[in-house]
N, C-alpha and C positions, 0 to 999 in steps of 0.2 A: 443596608443600602445607604447611599449618601446622595447629596445634591450637586456634587461638583461635576466637572465635565471629562474626569477619568474613568476609564472604565472600572468595573468591578474588579477584573482580573487582567494581568498583564505580564509579560515577561521582560526581565531587564535586560536580559542578555541571552543569545543564542546561538550556536554554532550550526553551520550547514554541513559539517563531515561527518560520514557515518563512523569513522575510525579516528574521531577526535571528541573529546569529553572537556567541558569546563569543571574543574576540580576547586576553584576558589574565586569568591568574588567580594572585594571589600575594600575600604578606603585605604590609600597608601599609608604607611606609617609616618613619613618623613615628608609628604608632599601632598597638596592638594590635588591629587589624581584618584583615579579608578583602579585598583589593581585586579586583573583577570590573569588565572592561571589556567591553562589547559595543557593537555598532552595528547599525544598519538599513542592510540590502543592497539593496533593491529600489524606493527611492523612495517609499514609502508609509509613513504614519504607522502606527503599531501600538501595542499594548499586549501588551507581552511579560510571560511568567512565567518567573521563573528557580526553578529546583529546587533545594535544597541537601540536601546528604545529611547530615543532623543525627546521625546514629550517627556518623559519622567527623568531621565539622567541629564539630560541638556545634550548638546552638540560636540561631539568629538573634535577637540581642535588639533591634538598632537597625539602620537604614539611613540612610546619608546619600550625596547626589549629591555628586560632588567634580569639580574641575577637572581638567586632565590631570596637572597637579603635585602630586595629592592633597590639595589644599586643599579642604575642606568648602565648598559652597556656601549661601549664605543661607537657600535655600529649597528643599525637595526634594519631587518627587511621587511618588518611590518608596515603597512601603509593605510591611510585612511581613503575610503571611496565614499563620500557622502556620508550615510549613516552605517556603514559597514567596515570594518577593518579585516583586511586581507594580510594572513600571516602564513609562510611556509614552514612546515613541520617535518623536522627529518623522522626517521623511524625509530619509535618508544620514545621521542623526546618530551621535554617538559618545557613550556614557554611562559615567561611571567612577562606581561604587558602592563605598561603604566600608561592610562589613557587619560590626557587633559581633557577637560570638559569646560564648555563655555553655555551659553545660554540656552534655554530650552527652545526647542524647535516651535513650538506651539505659536 
């Protein structure tokens, strides 16, 4: 038990799509960003919504799609919507997102 104002347990990131899975979450190697890797599991295209715990991580300020080596792609269809990130997933695709974080929302 702690005396701070954070809960005893909390999710950092979650996804709302039943056929998408988060397979990685870490600090990016060459950037001050959070790397989130997710993939589509069922062979169906989807629009997935990632929920970020801004109270712990800070507010998402920018998002880029990247390749598996963490190099940003020239274009991205991922977009920030408040404390959510929306991203289109093609069937059986893997997406790597670089999420720039700002101040905590508290």
